[in-house]
N, C-alpha and C positions, 0 to 999 in steps of 0.2 A: 504494500501499499505507499502511496507516494503522500508525502505531508508538505505542506506548503508552510516554509518558514519566513518570518518577517523581519527585515533588519532596516531601521529606520522607516523609510517609505516604501521600500522596495519587498516585492514578494517574490519568492524564488522555491522552485522545488530542486531539493537536493538530488544528484545523481545518485542511482541506486546500482551499486554493483553486486549486490546480493549477499554482502557480509553483514549487513544490519548497522553500518558505520554511515556518520553524515559526510558525504563527498560533494564538492562542487567542482565545476570545471573553471577553468581560468577566465571564459567568457562570464559565467555567473558572477565569479569575485570582482571582475571589472565593474560589473552594471551595481553590485552591492557597494562596493567603494568608490564609485562615481568616478572611474578612470575611463579615458578616453577610448581606449580597444585593449583587448585580451593581452596584445604582445607585451603592454605594461606590466600585468601579472607575471608573465613569463620571465621577464628581465629582474623583477624584484628576486622571484624564486631562485633563479640562476645565480644572482649575487649573494643568495644567503642559503643556499642549497646545503651547506655543512650544518646547519642548525635544523635540518629536518631527517628525521629517521626514514628508512625505506617503506614503512608503514603508514607513513603520514602523506605520501604523494604517490602517484603512479601514472603512467601513460595508459591509455586505452585505444585501441583500434577500432574505428566506427565505419559501417557501410551505409552510406546514404545513397537516396536516389535524386537525380536533378529533375528540373521542370521537362525534360525529354525522356524521362524514366530510365536513364543510364546510371549503372553503378558507378558510385566515386568512393574511394577509399580515404579515411582521415586518420591522424593521430591526435 
């Protein structure tokens, strides 16, 4: 079941990877923190990655379809 979380005025549904933990994508975090784009979150993480354990972050592989119903793969 997806739960909507509210941070300030923003509502976000956390990413569900099936482990019962609360996960956010870098795009979601950029919205919550009111950054211009998701690459800002990636840069902050990369500058400070020594402060995170492997259990605190991860990369997911996504399969999406575009408007022409073609498959597209993203990390």
